N, C-alpha and C positions, 0 to 999 in steps of 0.2 A: 615569601608571604604565606602566612598561615591564618586561617579563619577559625575561631573557636566559639564565636557567639551565634546563637540561633536568631538573634535580632539583627544581624548584619544585613545590610541592604541587598548584597549579592545573594545571600542565602534566601531571603524572602522572595526575590525575583526568580530564583531557580525553582523554588517550591511551586510557584505559580505555573510552571511548565508542566505540572502534573495534569492540568486541565486544558481542554481545547482552547478555551477563551484566552488563557495565558500564553499558549503557544502562538496563537494568532496575534496577540498584542506585541510580543517580543520577537516574533518570527524566528523562534528557536525551539528546540526540542531536546529531550534527554535520551542518551544512549548508555546502556549499562552492559556489562560483560566484555571481557578483554578482546575477544575475537571480533565483536561488533565495532568496538572502538578502533581497532586496527583497520577495519574496512572503511570506517568513516574518515580516518586519516588518509587512506589511499586516495579517497575521492575529494579531498580538501573540503570536507564538510564541517570540520571541528572548529569551534570558536574558543573553547576553554576545556582543559582537562582538570578535574577535581580528583585528588588522590588522598589516601588515608595515611600511609607511612612511606613506602617506597614508590617511586615513580619510574616505571619501565619505558615510558614513551618519550621519543625524541621530538618534543614539541615545545615551542617557546612559551605559550601562555598556559602555565600550570599553577594550580593553587592547592596547597595542602590544607586539609581540614581535620578536625578531631572526629571521634566516633559519633558523638551526638549530632554533629552537623551532617555527617555522611548518612546517618539513619534518617534524618529529616528530609534530605534532598532525594534520597533513593526511593524508587517505587517498588523495590524488591523486598520481600519479607525477610530474607537472609541478608546479613551484613555484606555489602560489596566493598571493594577496595579502590575501585576506579569508576568515575562517571565522566562522560563527555557531554558537554553542552554544545549542540550542533546548530548550524544555521539552516533554516528552511530556504531552499533555492527553487527558483522557477525554471523548470526544464521543459523545453519544447518538444512536441512530437513532430519529427521532420518528415516522416513518411506515413502513408496510409495503406500499405500493402496488406498488413495484418494488424487489426485493432481489436481491443477488447473494451466493452462498455458495461459498466456495472450499475444496475438500477436498484438503488437502496439496499445494498448489502450491509448488514448490521454487525456481524461478528468480526472483531479485529483479527482473530486467528485465521478465519477464512480469507480475509483480505490479504493478510501476509502471505499465506500459502499461494494465493492466486498471483500475487506480484512475482514471487519466486519462479512460478511456472511460466508466467508470461515472458520473463526475461530469458529463461532457459530455452523456450521454444521459438525464440526469434520474433516475438510480436513487437511492433514498433512503439507501442505505448498503451496506456489505459486511461480511459475517461470514466470518471465516477460521478454519480448524480449528487445533487446538492444535499441530499439526506443520507448519503453513505457515511459509514463510520469514518472517523478521522484516521488518515494515513499514519499520523505520528503518535498514535496510541502505542504505549509500550508493548502490548501484546502483539500488535501488528508488526512492529519493528523486529521483535524476536522471531516471529513466525516467518518473516521474509528473509531472515538470516543476512540482513544487510543488502539484499538485492536492490532495494529502492534508492540507494544513495546516488546512483547515476542513471536511474530509470525514470522516464517521464510519466507522471500521473497527474491528470488535470481534472479538477472539479468544475463542473459546468451544468448548464441546463440541457438535459438529454434530448428533449424534443427539438430544440433549436439546432443542436449538434447534428441530429439525424438529417435534417433538411440540408445542411451544409455538405454532409458527406454524400448524400444522393446527387447533389450537383457536381460532385467530384467523381462520379461513377463508381462509388464504393457500394458493393453488394451488402445489404443490411440483413443479417440473419438473427432472428429472435429464437428463444428457447421456451418450450411449453410442453405440458403433458397432454394437451388436447389439440385436435385439428392440426396435426403436424406430419412432417415427412421424416423417415428414419435418417439419422445422421449419416449413415453409410451411403445413402442415396444422393447426398448433397455433392454436387460437382464443385471442384476448386475453381476459383476465379483469381484474377490478378490482384484485385482489391476487395478485401472482405473485412467486415466488422461484425463481431459476435456479441450479442447482448445476453447477459446473465442477470437473474433477478434476485429479489429479496428471499431470504431463507424460508419464510413462511408463506409468502404470497406470490412468489415468482415475479416475472416481468409484468409490469402494469399493462392494462388493456390499451391505454393511450399509446404507450410505446410500441406494443405489438402491432397496433394498427398501421404503424409506419414501416414495418419490416417488409422486405421483399420476399423472404422465405422464413418459415418457422420450423425448427427441427426438434427432434427428441432422440435421446440416446436409447438404443434398444437394450432392454434388460430382461433378465429372468428372475422371477419371484418378487422383486421389489419394483415399485412404481417410480421412485425418485432416489437421487443420490445427494450427499452433502454438496453444497454449491462449490466448495473448493475442489472436490474430487471431480465433479462434473465438468467444471471449467477446464481443469487440467487435461481431461480426456479430449475435449473438443479442440483445445489448442494443440495438443500433440497430433491429432488427426490432420490438422491444417497448418502444421508448423512451417516455419521458414528458417532453416538452419543450414 
């Protein structure tokens, strides 16, 4: 099968996946770059592979397109040769020994970096606030290097979540530049959840009010770090690997 028309129904639906609304409607998202497609295939996340000329993937549902269609469907400035249409899956967080909670993080690159670090350092999963950037944003996917294909990330109401975690004896640790204890003074516990905030505003006052402890990374010369860097430092310090 080969699609050459920009008005083809499949093409129109694939283009809708460029936006969060379309991804939510079809429960699908786009993955580009060969190594990311390979990761998606490993984790059974692929629905359809779209290719330009030669198809290197051993997958049943593959559709060839011409250059015009590929450019239309791709989110990349440069011409790509393969695109995978992937299924959004609901993955559960099974343990709460180490959790990460993101309060309105907005930059998709930061979110992707954080996902990759969370998986690397043995965190059980990530909860993101309702106003956080979309996990399936193409920049987030690229920054995560495919780490999120089998990693649970759940969007929810943060304040309600914190009440539930407290009832499960999870120690809630917020982060702030004020009225805090040094990160190195924080003792490890069996169950810990770390909250990282928005790039500009940090963790909201409402969320901080529910924290058991509030910490700060000790630094010289600078007051704050990029949220992706700061989160990675904290997760490394309390890693479970």
